[in-house]
N, C-alpha and C positions, 0 to 999 in steps of 0.2 A: 524111497521118497514117496510121500503121499501125493496123490494127484491134486494139483492146485484147483481151487474153485475159481472159475473164470468170471462169472457174473457177480457184480459187486453189490454190497448191501449199504443202503442209506437209511439212517435211523434218526428220527426227530428227537431233539432234546426237550426236556420239560421238567416239571416238579418231580416226576418219577425217576429222573436220571441225575438229580442234583447231588446225590451222595457219591463222592469220589470212588468208593468201592464198587458201586453199581456201574459207574462209567468204566472202570478197569475191567470188570467182568464182561461188559458188552464188547469191549475191544478183544478180549480173549475169546469171546464167542464168535467173532468174525466181522465186527463192524469195520467198514471201510471209509465211510463219509458220514459226518455228523451234520444234521440239518438244524439250523437255528431259525425258528419261525418268528418273524418280526410282527406277526399279527397279535402276538401275546407277549406279556412281560415288558419290563423296562429296559432301557439301553444299558443300565448298570447290570441287570441280571443277564443280558445277552453277553456283555463283556466278560462276566464271571464264568459263564458256561464255556465260552471260547477258551479262556485261560485254563479251565479245568480239563477240557479235551486235550489241549496241547501238553499239559503236564502228564496226563495219563498215557498219552502216546509216547512221550519220552521215556516214561517209566517202563513201558512195555517194549520199547525198542521198535516201534511201528510208525508208519506214516499214515496219518488219518486226515483226509480232506475235510474242508469246512464249506458248507453250502448255506448261504444266507438267503432266506425266502422273504421277499418284500410282501407287505400286507396288501398293497394295491387298493383300489377304490372300495369303500365300504358300502356295498350294495346289499343292505340289510334293513329289516324292520327295526323299530325301536323297542321299548319295554312295556310291559303290562303292569297296571297299578296294583292288582291283587294276585299276581302270579299267573301261571299258564291258563289259557282259555281252551275250551273245547268247541271247535267250529263244526257246525252241522251242515250236511249236504243241503243245498238249496237256500241257505240263509244268506242275507246280504252282509257284506263286510267292506269296510272302507279303509283305504290306505291314504294317509294325509301327511304330506311332508311338513306342514305347519303345526301339527299337533304337538303338544308338550311330550318330550321323549319318554316321560314316565307315566303318561296318562292313558295307555292302551286299555281296551276293554273287550268284551265279547262282540262289540259291534264295529270297533275301529282301532287302528294302531298307527303310530307315527312311522316315518320312513327316513332313514339316515341319508339316502341318496336323493338329493334335492331336485335332480333333473328328471326323475321318473315320470312326472306328468307329461313332459315333452316327448318322452320316448315310447309311450304306450297309447293305444287307441282302442276304441270299441271292438270287441271280438278277440282281442289278444288274450293269451293264456299266460298267467303268472304262476310261478312255481316257488313254493316256500319250503324251507327245511329239507333240502335235497330232493325236492319233488314229491314229498309225502303229502303236502297240502297243495291243492290245485284251485286257483281262482280264475274266473273269466271276467274280463273287463266289460262293464255295461256302459259306463259314462266317465268322462274326464272333465272336471270343472275346476279351474284354478289349481289349487294345491291338492284337491280331493279326487281320488280315483275310486269310483263305486264299482264293486265287483259282486259276483255271486259265487258262493262256495260250490265247486263241482266235486271236490273230493276232500272231505273234512278230516278232523283229527285234532290232537293236542298241539297247540302252538305256544311256544315260550319265547322269552326275550331274545332279541338280537339274532334271529335266524336269518340265514341268507335268502336272497331273492333272485330269481332268474326270469327272463322272458323266454318262453318256448320259441325256439328258432333263432334266438339271439336278437340283437338290435339295441342293446343297452349302450349308450354313447359314452359312458364314463371313460376318461383317459386312464391308461394303465398305470402311469407313474404319477403319484400324488405328491403333495408338498411334504407329507410325512416320509414318503419313500425317498425323496431327495435328501432329507436329513439323514435317513438310515444309510443311504449309499455313501455318504461322507464317512460314517462310522465304519462301514464295511471296508472302505479304502484304507482308513487309518489302522485297522486291525489286521490288514493283510489277508482277508478271507479269500478262499480259492475260487468259489463260484457264487454268482448272484442270480437268483431266480426272479423273473419279472412276472408277477401275477396278472391274470386277465389281459395278457398281451393281445392286441387286435391285429397288428400288422408290423412291418419292418420298422416303421418310424418309432413305435413304442420301444423296440429293442435299441435302436440308434440313440434314443434319448437317454436310456440307462447307461449305455456305453460312453456317451459324451460326458455324462455326469461323473462316471468313474474316472475317466481321463482327467477331468478337471481337478480331481483330488489325488491324482497320480495312483489310482488304484489299478491293480493288475488282475483282478478277478475276471474269470471267463463268464460270459452272460448266458443264462439258461432261460429260454422262452417257455412259459407254462402254457400248454395248449388246452384251454378250458372254455373257450368261446367259439360260437358258431363262426364268427368273423375270422378267427385265427385259422380255422380249417380252410376257409375260402382263400386266405392269403398265405397258406402254408409255404408255398414255393418261395415267396418273397422273404418270409421270416427265416427260412433255412439258408437263404443267401447271406444273411448278416449275423445270425446268432451263432454261438459256439456249441450250444447244447439245447435240447428240448426236454420237457417233462410232459408225459401223457397224464394230465391231471384229470383222472377219470370221474371225479365227483361232479363238478360243475359241467364238464363236457357231457356226461351221461344225462344230466338234467336237461340241458339245452337241446341235445341232439336225439334224446330218447335212448333208453338202455338197450333196446334191441339191436341198435347199430354199433354199440360200444366196442365189442370185440373186433369187428371188422375195421373200425376206425383205428383202434390200437395197432393192429397189424400194418395198416397202411402208413401210419405215422412213423412206426419203427422202421419199416422198409425204406421209406423216402429219406429218413434221417441218416441211415447207414449209407445210402447211395450218395448223399451229399457230404459225407465225412463228418457228421455231427454226432456227438454223444447223446444218448437217449436214456431217460429214466422213466420207468413205469411206476405209477403211484396211485394211492388212495384205496383204502379198505382192503388191502391185500391179505391181511390177517386180522380183520376187525374183531373177530370173536375173542382174540387173545387180550383184548382190553380187560376182559373179565375172566377168561379161562386159560389154563396152563398149556393147552394144546390147540392147534388150529382145526377147523372143520375140513372134511374131505374136499369140499368145494373150493376152499381157500388154497389148499395144497395144489389142486388142479390149476387154479388161477395163476399162482406164482410160477408153476412149472410151464404153463402155456406162454407166459411172458419170456421165460428163459429160452424156450424153444423158438420163439419169435426172433431172438437175437438181441434183446434189450441189453444195454450196457449194465444197468443197475435196476434193482427193485427197491421200493421204499416203504418203510414203516412210518406211520404218523402217530396217531393217538396211542397205538399199541405200545410204543416206548415212552412217549411224552407224558402220558397220564395213566397208562395202564398198570395193572397189578403185577405183570410179569415181563418187564422190559428185557431182561437178560434172556429169558426163555423164548421171547419173540424173535430175538436175533438168532439164537441157536436154532429155532425151528426153521427160520428162513434159510439159514446156512445148510441145514440138512436137506430141505426140499430142493434147493438149487443143485446141490451135489447129486441128489437122486435124479433130477431131470437131465443134468449134463451127461450122465452115463448113457442116456438114450438120444443124445444130440444126433439128429439124422445126418447122414453124409450129404444129403441133398442141400443142407444149409451151407456147405462149403462152396460158396459161389463167388465168382469174380464180379463184384457188384458194379464195376466200371468196365466190364468186358467190351461193351459196344461203344464206348466213348474214348476220345483222345485224352491222355493224361495231362493234367494241368501243370505239373512241375516234376522235377527230377525225383523228389522224395516220394511222390505217388508212384512213379514208375518203378523205383527201387523196391518200394513196399509190395507192389503187386508181384514182382519177380520173386521176392523173398517168400511170400505166402504160397505162391504156386509151387515153389521148390519144397517148402516145408510140408505141403500136403502130398508130395509125391516122392519123398525121400526119408530115410530113417534118421531124422535129426532130433536131438534131445531138447534143444532150446534155441531161442532166437535172442541175440544180444544187440541192442541198438545203443550206440554211443550218441547221446542226444543232449541238446541244450534246452530246447523249448518243449520237447515231447511230441513234436509234429510227426516224426516218422513212426514212432510206436502207435500213434493214433490212427494213421493211415493203415498200418498193418492190422490193427484190431478191428477194422471194418470188415475184413474178409475172414470168414470162419476157418479156424484151424484149432486143433487140440493142443497146439504147441504153445507153451508159455513164452511171453515176450518180456524180456528183462530190459527195463529202461535204465541204462547206466548213465548217471548224470551227476554233475557237481552242484546243481542248483536245488536247494530245498523246496522252493516253490514248484519246480517241475516235478519233484518226487511226490509232493502232495497232490498235484493236479492229476497225475496219472492214476491215482487211487480210484478214479471213476471210470477208467477205460477198461472195457471187458478184456480179460486175459493179459493185462499189462501189470507188471510188478516193478516197483522202484528199487534200485540198488545204488547206494552212494559210490561215486567213482569220479575222481577229478583227473581227467585226461591231460589237463594243462600242467599237472605236476608229475606226469608219468613220462619217462624217457621213451621216445618213439621206438627204440630198439628192443624195449622190454614190454611194450604195450600188450602184446598177445599173452605173454606169460603172466602179466599182472591181471588180465581179465580171467585167465584160467584159474589163477590162484584165488581170485575173489569167488568165482563160481564154486570151486571145490570147497573153499572155506565155509560157504553158506549151505553146502550140501545140495546144490541145485543140479549138479552133473557128476558123472564118474569119469575116471581116466579112460581114454579112448572113445568117449562119446563124440558125436559130431555136433557142432553148433554152427549156426549162421550168424555172421557179424555184419552189421551195417555201420558205416562211418563216413565222414567227409575227409577230403584231403587236408583241409585246414582245421586243425583241432581247436575246439572251443568257439567255433563260429556257427551261429544259429542259422538254420536253413541250408546248410552245406552238405547234407548227406548225399553222396553220389556213387557209393560203391557197396557191393555185397561180396562177402567171402564165405566159403565153407571151410571150417577149421576142425581139426581133430584135437581134443583136449589132451594135453600132456602135462606132466609135472615138471616144475622148475628143477626139482632135486633129482 
């Protein structure tokens, strides 16, 4: 049996993936979770992409998770009348929230974010186009923000805007986002990413709106604002997952700190039992080229060694020339990095704290045993996926198989590092034959061999969520 890849791959859908054959090839190449970016496209196009992913997954006999990424507030400049302009160092430049959105010129441009004049002051540094353009605020009068260009270059339509050090007051969940959340609930999407989250209240608002429409998606907080770092502990207390959104985060905090911040966010997320995705520019050169750069290979490998649950492709697959090759390259790099996963990463992340529930205690016992015994696999009989999630927080080379009757749970665990979904309905399995049924399933899928040892976790009451309270070490035997 091939060694399973533990770190999962998230890839963004877009025009480059709209061909069903491309989608099928991406799944074969190793796609685990498809990201639908609500910043682009129509609701009709998003709906079609979701249907296409599900059809391709069924055809491939795979479970593919779906992550809907909300647009969030549009903190962007508007457009230029005659195309891109070239800003020169030392030149004056005005941002004006009242300017005609199409009337930008070499001296001024509109701004889509109407509250910007209230959020900035003389001396503030504004960063455009991922920090490539740097402006220093000289004066704010009414709707007009007068600046001096400190680092110039080409500036084109609708580029993003950040204030160095954070401080933009825009609410994370916009009116458009509220409408999109309703669609996410209707379509049964698995994860909902909240862009530009500032604090726990932003996450609670998204969760409340999901519940209002009976949505069951797990919420992912995108950490891309200075404020989100300040409030990380509170965000981790309420969110289900986090995304290290390194683009805007690097702009606001400075790129020199980005690697350290990434490691800190991943470590704290694992300690709080949260799923964590590392994102942005992981293989950016593959938008145009068929192979990644050595620096990109190191970047992805570094995130894998940090213990991230998943790494994400953005424009590489959404609009790039080589979407399938990008997924394949990511798959290859992850496998290469995982061969060198250091034993020091096998840590009991909650060793100094009291366990919060029985599932956590069982999970810790399982992973300790798995790291010190010749066990081939871990099987978790699960309803919600909570026990496999706990186990995946602690590093082990052992695959964790989530045996579950719920399709939503099977799709959800596609994002958990080292966890793999297996359809299994324990409520339709005779208690006297449950072990032989599990062995039969494992053998049928080629996951174990006769006489292998496996660890099994289950609850006394079959089919009850949150009831895992036992661990057993079993030797695989054949029913025949």
